[in-house]
N, C-alpha and C positions, 0 to 999 in steps of 0.2 A: 437323260439330257440334264446337264447342270443348270442350276438356278441362276438368274440374273436379278439385279435390283428392280429392273423394269417389270419382270414377271411377278416378283413378290408384291409389288404395288398393285397389281391387277387382281390379286387373289381376293375373292369375296367369301365371307363366312357362310357356312351352311347350317342346317338344323342339327347336324352332327359334326363332331371333330373329324378333321381329315389331315392326312400327311402329304407333304410335297417333298420329294427327295432331291437332294443335291448330288453327292457322290461320296463313296467310301463310308457309307453308314450315316452321313449327316442328313438330317431332314428338318423341315419346319412343320410344326403342328399348329393348325389353324382351328381355333375354337369358335363355337357358335356366337359368343359375345364379341368376336372380332380380334381377340388377342392372338398373338403369334409367338411361339416359343421354339427355340432351337433345341434339338436333342441329337445325341450321337449314339448310334447302336454299335455295339462291339461284342466280341467274343473273347473270353479269357478262361483258360483251363477247361475248355470244352463247353462252357456255359455262355449263353447270350445275356447281355445286360444293356443298359442304356444310362447315359449321364446327361443331365440338363446343362445347357451352355448359356442360357439367358434368353431374355425376351427381345424380339425385333421391334423397333429399330435401334433400341439402346445398344444391342449387340448386332453389329452390321453383318452382312454376308461375309465380308473379308475377315472380321473378327472371329466369326464362327468357324471359318475354315482354318484360321491360325490355331484356334483351340483344338480343332480336330487333329491337326498335325502334331500338336503337343501330346495329345492322348495316344496317338499312334506310336510315338516314340516311347512312351511309357509301356505300352503293350509289347513293344519289341524287347523291352527289358524285363518282361513278365511282371510289371507293376500294375496293380489294379488301380485305375484312376479314381474310382469312388473312394477307396480306402486311403489313397494318397491325399485327396481333398479333405477328408475327415481329419487326417493327421495334421495337415496345414492349418485347418481351423483350430485344432487343439493347441497349436503353437502360439495362437494369438490370445490365449487366456491372459487376464490382467497381470498375473504374477510373472509372466514371461515377456512382457513388453519392456523395452529398454529403460524407459523412464522409471518404472516401478522397481526394476532391478537396481538401477543407479541409486534410487532413494533408499532402498534397503541396505545397499553398501554404505551409503553416507551415514545412515543411522547406526550401523554396526561399528563405526570408528569413534569410540567413546573417548579416546585419548586426545582428540583435538580440543583446542580451546574453542569457546563459543564464537569468537571472532573468526577463527579459521574456518569453522563449520559454516558460518553464515556467508563468508566470502566465496567459498567453494560452491555452495548451493546457488548463490546469485550467478556465478559464472556458468553453471550448468543450465540454469534457466535462460540465460542470455545467448549462449553459444552452442549448446548441445541439444537440448530438448526440442527446440523448434525444427531441427533438421532430422534427427533420428529417434526422437522420444517415443513415437507411436509404433515403431517397428519391433517385431519380436526379435529377441536376441539370437534366435536360431537362424534368422534370415540375414543377419549382418555379416558382411564380407569386408576384407581389408579396404576395398575401394570406397565403401561408405565412410570409413574413418579418414581415409586419405582426402576425399572430397571435402569433408567437414573441416579438416585441419587447413587445407588450402584456402578455404573461405576466410578463416580467421587470419591466416598469413596475409591475404590480399588486403586486409584492413590495416595492415602494419602492426598487428598485435603479436609480435614474435614471442614475447615472454608468455602471453596467454596461450598461444599455440603450443609452446613447449610444455607448459603445465597440463594443458588439456590432453596432450598425447599420453602423459603419465597416468592421468585420471582414467582415460578410456581403457588403457591396459589393465588397470587395477579393477575397474568395474567388470570387465569381461572375465578377468581371473575369478572374481567373485561368482560370476555366472557359472563358470566351470566347477567351482567348489560346491555350488548348490545343485549340480547335476543337470543344469538347464542346457548346457552345450558340452561338447567333448573337448574342443580345443579353443584356444584364445586367438581370435582373428585380429586382435589389436596388439599382439605381443611384439611384432617386428616392424614398428613404424619409425624407427630411428632414421634420421636423414630425410624424412618426407618434407619437412619444412626447414627454412633457414634458421639456424640457432641464433638466439638473441645475443647481442653484443655485450660482452662482459667487460666492465671497467676494472683495469688493474692499476692500482695506485703504486707509485715508486716506493721502494723500501726506505725506511728512515735510516740515515747514516748513524753509525754507532756513536759518533762524537756528539750527536744531538739527543741521545737518550736521556742524559740528566735533565735537559730542558723539558722533555716530554713528561718525565716524572714530576717535575716541579709544577707543570701545568695541571696534571691530574690531581696533585695534592691541593693546589689552589682551588680547583673546581669543587672538590669535596668540601673544603672549608667554606667556600661560598654558599654551598647548599645548606650547610649546617647553620650558618649565620642567618640565612633567609628563613629557615624553619623557626629559629629562636626569635626572630623578629615578629612572628605572628602572635597576637595577644594571648591566645589560649596557651601557647607553648611558653611564652614569657612568664605568664602567671604561674605556670607549673614550676618553672625554674626558680622563681622568687619564693615559692612555698617551700622549696627544698633547702633554701639557704638558712 
């Protein structure tokens, strides 16, 4: 007979641990101290094993059953759920978290000016890290990046969204080069957001080209006079006379 929340609430601890079964290998282990933990018993490659699903009531009966169905799907594909869980935990090591991968990519770009590097880091802190910074790069899908870019677009920051799209693709390409992932899920995000409006100024008519050259010459002469007007430069010029 399957469990119900009402039945679980009536369970009283005993002087020894005991199991209360639900169905398809799912059961609740009640310990003498009163704690109750979900486990799922399963068989793979002819061997019986079990996997912990969490403590009740933090993990509800519904949650436990959903986890059970997920495990059953793995078993149908001959995937060991315990090994799969260990692999997923391994993917969350600090060097594989998106924020740290992005910072490593940022640090590797030594050709940037300090101003460019600072502005990019500030943009990542403001728009990227709060959304996906703590996720392992192996778990990121195109939908994560699309949602992030849409958030920026909704704020009216079209230019920021466009630049962020390029940065995301470059960061995930860096993750590929480091062997953290096999393919770049941010590689094909063109068209996700509205492109920023580019201002195109009218071309200067050829007959006004001499006027432009005169203005440029006057501009440079003005800068030179301003420089010579400074006391230190004026003193330098006087000493050369």
